[in-house]
Backbone bond lengths (Angstrom), bond angles and torsions (degrees), N, CA, C in turn:
res aa  C-N    CA-C-N  psi(-1)  N-CA   C-N-CA  omega(-1)  CA-C   N-CA-C  phi
1 M - - - 1.458 - - 1.522 108.18 -
2 S 1.268 116.90 121.19 1.461 120.41 -178.45 1.520 110.40 -95.87
3 S 1.328 115.74 159.11 1.448 120.53 -178.17 1.525 112.05 -72.21
4 S 1.320 117.45 -16.96 1.466 119.26 -179.85 1.531 111.95 -73.62
5 S 1.326 117.61 -17.17 1.468 119.73 -179.86 1.528 112.45 -95.20
6 A 1.336 117.45 -0.32 1.462 120.58 -179.95 1.523 109.95 -72.25
7 K 1.331 116.23 139.29 1.462 121.05 -179.76 1.523 108.98 -125.39
8 A 1.297 115.82 144.68 1.461 121.06 178.09 1.519 109.68 -76.11
9 V 1.312 116.07 141.54 1.460 121.70 177.77 1.513 107.37 -108.15
10 P 1.322 118.25 124.00 1.470 119.03 -179.93 1.526 110.77 -66.01
11 Y 1.315 115.81 138.69 1.469 121.31 179.83 1.517 108.68 -110.17
12 E 1.312 114.52 123.14 1.463 120.64 177.50 1.521 107.95 -121.88
13 P 1.324 117.35 108.97 1.471 118.32 179.96 1.523 110.84 -65.13
14 R 1.322 114.34 137.58 1.470 119.85 178.24 1.517 109.09 -83.59
15 D 1.299 115.88 156.53 1.464 120.11 176.56 1.519 108.70 -74.68
16 Q 1.320 116.08 104.95 1.451 121.90 179.39 1.524 108.48 -112.22
17 P 1.326 117.01 145.62 1.466 118.76 179.13 1.525 110.32 -65.02
18 S 1.303 115.61 138.91 1.457 121.15 179.72 1.531 109.13 -87.18
19 L 1.328 115.43 141.67 1.462 120.27 177.76 1.524 111.64 -88.91
20 A 1.319 116.98 -4.41 1.457 120.87 179.91 1.527 110.00 -74.68
21 A 1.323 115.95 146.50 1.459 120.55 176.83 1.524 109.06 -72.98
22 P 1.321 117.61 145.29 1.468 119.71 176.55 1.519 110.72 -60.74
23 L 1.328 116.26 155.31 1.461 120.62 -178.95 1.527 110.56 -59.46
24 G 1.308 115.89 136.62 1.451 120.71 178.55 1.515 114.16 88.40
25 E 1.327 118.05 -2.86 1.465 120.65 179.88 1.519 109.45 -113.75
26 T 1.313 115.51 147.10 1.459 121.50 178.22 1.519 108.83 -90.40
27 P 1.339 117.77 126.52 1.464 118.47 177.70 1.531 110.58 -66.71
28 V 1.304 116.65 140.44 1.467 122.20 -177.50 1.521 108.19 -115.58
29 A 1.329 116.30 130.86 1.460 120.74 179.04 1.523 109.95 -72.06
30 R 1.317 115.37 149.98 1.460 119.81 176.86 1.521 109.35 -66.55
31 P 1.338 118.24 151.80 1.474 120.68 -176.01 1.529 113.38 -57.97
32 G 1.311 118.97 -38.29 1.458 120.71 179.72 1.512 112.23 -64.06
33 F 1.321 116.45 -39.16 1.466 120.89 178.95 1.524 110.25 -66.89
34 R 1.297 116.21 -43.93 1.471 120.18 -179.82 1.522 110.61 -62.78
35 R 1.325 117.77 -41.93 1.464 121.63 -179.83 1.533 110.48 -65.55
36 S 1.318 117.41 -42.85 1.459 119.49 -178.89 1.523 111.52 -68.17
37 M 1.333 117.77 -36.06 1.453 119.69 177.37 1.531 111.03 -68.83
38 S 1.322 117.53 -37.37 1.468 120.39 176.51 1.522 110.22 -63.53
39 L 1.322 116.68 -42.05 1.466 120.71 178.29 1.527 110.45 -64.04
40 L 1.325 116.79 -39.46 1.459 120.51 178.41 1.527 111.30 -62.35
41 V 1.307 117.08 -42.80 1.469 120.91 179.01 1.522 110.17 -65.92
42 L 1.334 117.08 -44.53 1.463 119.99 -179.59 1.527 112.14 -63.08
43 L 1.327 116.65 -36.41 1.458 119.46 179.69 1.526 112.05 -78.40
44 S 1.311 117.79 -23.63 1.464 119.37 -178.98 1.524 111.96 -78.38
45 V 1.328 118.22 -22.91 1.467 120.61 -179.75 1.529 111.10 -61.79
46 P 1.339 120.37 -50.40 1.471 118.85 177.36 1.529 112.64 -63.89
47 L 1.318 117.52 -31.49 1.460 120.40 178.60 1.529 110.54 -64.43
48 W 1.336 117.12 -47.20 1.464 120.16 178.80 1.525 110.82 -66.97
49 A 1.321 118.36 -33.74 1.467 120.98 176.36 1.527 110.37 -64.33
50 A 1.330 116.40 -41.30 1.469 120.10 178.91 1.524 110.94 -66.34
51 I 1.326 117.35 -39.14 1.462 120.45 177.96 1.524 110.20 -64.74
52 A 1.334 116.87 -44.75 1.464 120.67 179.72 1.529 110.85 -63.19
53 M 1.327 116.52 -40.89 1.464 120.21 179.82 1.525 111.06 -66.27
54 S 1.330 117.46 -38.80 1.468 119.38 178.97 1.528 111.17 -68.06
55 V 1.325 117.82 -36.49 1.463 120.69 176.13 1.527 109.59 -65.63
56 Y 1.318 117.30 -41.91 1.464 121.64 179.00 1.530 110.90 -61.73
57 V 1.331 116.11 -46.38 1.468 120.64 -179.32 1.521 109.94 -65.06
58 A 1.328 117.86 -40.90 1.455 120.79 -179.92 1.523 111.41 -64.39
59 T 1.330 117.21 -39.89 1.473 119.00 178.38 1.528 111.54 -69.87
60 R 1.331 117.85 -33.63 1.478 120.26 177.62 1.534 110.57 -68.52
61 L 1.351 116.67 -38.15 1.459 119.88 -179.16 1.527 111.77 -73.62
62 L 1.296 117.79 -37.05 1.470 121.20 -178.29 1.518 113.05 -83.81
63 G 1.321 116.62 -25.05 1.464 119.40 -174.62 1.458 116.20 -96.65
């Protein structure tokens, strides 16, 4: 197949629904997403507390 036989195909975008919020409106997250993000934040608090405590203990032992 040679490049001289290649032909351009016209592209016509179809009317697809936009996922963007209309102007002047605040986009709202779906309930499942909001719940999972809240759970992620709640579970990350003890993790960061444990990291901070381990850093504190390590500095007390080394210093």
